[in-house]
N, C-alpha and C positions, 0 to 999 in steps of 0.2 A: 663266471656268470653264464647263464644261458638265457636265450630269448633276445628280443630286440633291445638295443641300447636306448634308454630313455631320451627323448628330446622334446622340443616344443609341441609336437603332435600329441604327446601324452597329456600335457597340460590342457589342450584344447579338446581332448577326447577324440582325436582323429583316427584312432585305431579301433574305435568301438563301433558296434552295430548302429548305434544312434547316428554317427557321422555318415555311414553309408545310406541311412534312411533320408538324411537331408540331401545327399547327392541324388537319390532317386527322386525327391520332391523337386529339386532343381531340374532334373531331366524332364519331369512331367511339365514343369513350368515353361521350359524351352519349347516343348512340343506344342503346348497350348497357345503360346504366343505366335509360333509359326503358323498354326492353324488360323489364329485370329487375323493374321496379316495376309493370308492368302487371297481373300476376296478383292482386296485393294491392290494386289501386286500385278505388275505387268506379266511376269513369268513366275510360275510356282516352284519349279525345280530348284532354284538357287536357295530357297527357304530350307531345303532338307539338309544340305551340307552345312548351312549356317547354324542350324539347331545341333547337327552333329558335332561341329567344332566346339561349340560351348559345352556340350555334354562330355566330350572327351577331355576338355580341359579341367572340368570338375573332377572327373574320375582320376586324372593324373595328379591333381593337387592332393588328393587324399591318399592315393595308392603309392606314389613314388616316395621311397625312403630317403633319408639323409637330412642333415641339418648343418648348414643351410641346404635347401634343395639343390640337387646336382645341376650344373650349368646347362647341359643339353636340354633336359626337360624344362628348365626355366625359360630358355630362349624360345622353345616351342609354345609355352604358355603366354609369353609376352607378345608373340605374333598372333595368338588366337583372336585377339580383339580386332586387329586389322583384317584378318582373313574372314571372320564372320561378318564384319561390317561391310567388306567388299561384296560378299555374296548377297546381303540384303540390298545393297545399292544396284547389284546386277539385276535383282528381281523388279526394281523400279516401283512405281513410275518416277521419272525424274523431270524437272526438278522438284524437290520436296519443299513445302512451305516451311516446315521446321524440322527438328530432329526427332520428333515423337515417333515416326514410323520405323526408326532405327531401334528396334526392340533388343537387339543384341548388345547395344551399348550398355544398358543397365545390368545385363547379365555379366558382361565382361568386367565391369568394375568391381564385381564381387570377387572374381578370380584374381584381379590385381591387388585387391585388399589383402587377400589371404597370401599372396605371393610375398608381400611385405612381411606379414607374420612369419613366414617361413624363411625369412632372411634375404630375400631377393628384391630389395627396395629399389635399386637403380633400374633393373629390368622391368619391374612393375610400372614405374613412372614412364620409362621409355615406351613400353606398350600402350599405356594410357594416352600419352601425347600423340603417338602415331595413330591410334584409333580415332581420336577426335579430329585430328587433322584430315584423316581420310573421310570422316563423316561430314565435316564442314564443307570440305572442298567438293566432295562427290555429290552432296545433297544441294549444293548451291547456297548453303546457309552460311555465308562467310561474315555476316554483320554481327551487330551487338547481341542479338539473341542467341547466336551460336556460342559466343564466348560466356555468356550467363550460364548456358546449359553446361559448358565445360567446367565452370567454377563449382556449380552445384554438385555435379557428379564426382568432383574431386574429393569431396568431404570423406567418403569411406576410405579412399586410398590414403588420404592424410591420416585418418585414425589408424590405419594399419602400420603407417610409418611411425607414428608416435609409439605404438606398441612395440614395434621392432627395436627402436632405440632406447626405450625405457624398460620395457618389461623383459625382453629376451635376454640381456645380461643378467638380470636377477635370476630368471629361470635356469640359466646356464650354471650360475653359482649354486643354486639349490641342488641341481642334479649332480655337480661335482662334489658337493658336500655329502650327498647321500651315498655316491659311489665310494668316497673315501670312508664313510662310516660303515658301509658294507664290508669293504676290505679290512677295516680294523676289526670288525665283529668276527670275520672269518679267521683272521690271524690270531685273535684271542681264543677262538674255539679250537683252532689247530693246536696252540700252545697248551690249552687246557687238556686236550686229548693226549698230547705227549706227556704232560705231568701225570695224568691218570694211569697211563700205561707204564710210566717209570715207576709210580707207587705200586702198581699191580705186580711188576717184575721184582721189586724190592721185597714185597710181602711174600711172593712165592720163593724168592731166594732165602728169605728169613726162615720160612716154613721148611725148606728142604735142607739148608746147611746149618742152621743153628744147633740141632741136636749133636751132629758130629763135631762141630766146632767147640761146643761146650765140653764134649768128651775129650777132645784133643787138649783144650785149655786146662783140664783137670790135671794133666801131667801123668796120668796113668798110661801104661803101655796098651797099644791097641792089639786086639787079637786079630787073627787071619780074617774072620767075617767082617770085622769093622774096617780093616784095610780094603777089603773087596768093595765094601759100601762106599768108601771114599772114592775109589776108582770109578764106580758106577755113577756116583754123584757128579764127579768132574766131567764125565763124558756126557752125562744129561745136560749139564749147564752148557757145555760146548755145543750140544745139539740145538739148543734154544737159539743160539747165534747163527750157526751155520745152516740150519734146516728148519726155519720158522713155520713152513708149511707142512712139516711132518710132525706136528706136536698134538695129534689126536690122542686123548687120554689112554684109549685102548692100545694104541700103537706105542706110546711112550712105555707103558707097563711091559709090553712084549719085548721091547728093545732092552729095557733093564733086566728082565728075566733071562734073556738070551746072553747078556753080558755076565750075569751071575753063573751061567752054565759054562762059561769059557769062550763063548763066540765072540769074535772080533767084529763088531758092528760099526760101520762108518755111514753116516747120513750126510748128504750134500744137497743143497737146494739152489739151483740156478734160475728159480722164479718162473718156470714154465707152467706151474699149476696155480699161479696167483689168481688168474681170471677164470679158472674153471668153475663150473657149477658146484654148489655145495654137495649135491647128491653124488657128482662124479668124484670129488675129493674124498668124501666118506667111503665110497666103494673101493677106491684105490688104496686108501690107508687100511681099510679093513683087510684087504687081500694081502697087503704087506705084512700086517700083523699075523695073519694066518701062516704066511710063509716063514716068518721068524719063529713062530711056535713050533714049527716042525724041525728046526735046525738044532742039532746037539753039539756040533763042533765046527771048526773051520772059520770061515769069515763071510760076512754079508755086507755088500756095498749097495746102499740105496741111493739113487741120484735123481733128483728132478731136473730134467734137461731145460735148456734155455727155451723161451717162447718160440713158436713157429716150427718146431720140429714134428716130424711124423710120429715120434715116440715122446710121450710126455714124462714118463717115469720108467726107469730101469732098475731091476733088482738082480744083482749078480750074486750067486751063492757058490762058494768054493769050499768044497769038502772032499769026500771020496771021488765025487764027480763035480764038474763044473756046469752049472746051468744058469740060464738067464731068462727072466720074465720081463716082459715089456708091456706098458699100458699106453694106449693111444689117448688122444685128447678127449674121446668119448668114454674113456674108462675101461674099455674092452682089453682083455689080457691076451697076450701072445706068448707062449713058452717055447723055448728051444734049448736043447743040450749042446753045450760049447765043447765038452770033451772031459777027459780024466785029468785029475790034479796029480796023479802019480807020475 
């Protein structure tokens, strides 16, 4: 397979442009709340990193891959509530009559809720508890009102926890079943392709060999031409196994014609042309066919070399003289005379 492995983010659409649009909306909300808090703050500068921490947490929540979310980013997200809350407390003024000036609390609980969804329930609750402990102690609101606010804001995180323990296992099972189904379909497609290829080879074998086999089965003595055709056919069938990348129809016909003229033709394929461009393969095979057409005696050895060589295909012609033609991975030809065969 290619592409990202499906996980809970796919179910929630966290890989989509819509998710990033929500992150942008979240970022705008952070900025607006910071601007709104500025007139009452004792110091304005801490509001900037407070908003920055919340925005960075939202971006990481959507962008960081993995299911569950990796431990390092999860710890950073869990600490974002404490850090952003600390910056707001630093901005003041203190003491606060209640927790309403701590605008990062509501933003951080959203982060913690989605941390639960992404499989980091314990860290989400740890971050939530530490954030509210910091808020209550730092703001001087350690009484009953503070704990009521804690309970109310815990609801979204609790919902994320329920989702994590009830929905995530179902989602995991769905994706596992889908992966198994995809693998099964791929295996069936591969098996079907193998069967089709086998049937095609059987049909080709039937077309090539049946006439001669029927002639042999008739019991009549074969003449010299028929014996030659048997030898040519046997060599052709051997070529389909030993040199599958040298089965261009024009090349096959030239190989057969050369063998009928008495030329000993050997084809070998070490798979160096398997990944070549179709145009390069056609050009090389066409050049080999032209070479064979010009040979009237002797022997010709055509070899496709292993992948990664400077020479992709070599053609060795042995007759009155010995010459060698080589083709590079780009299909360009290089000729050289080896010497005399005498």
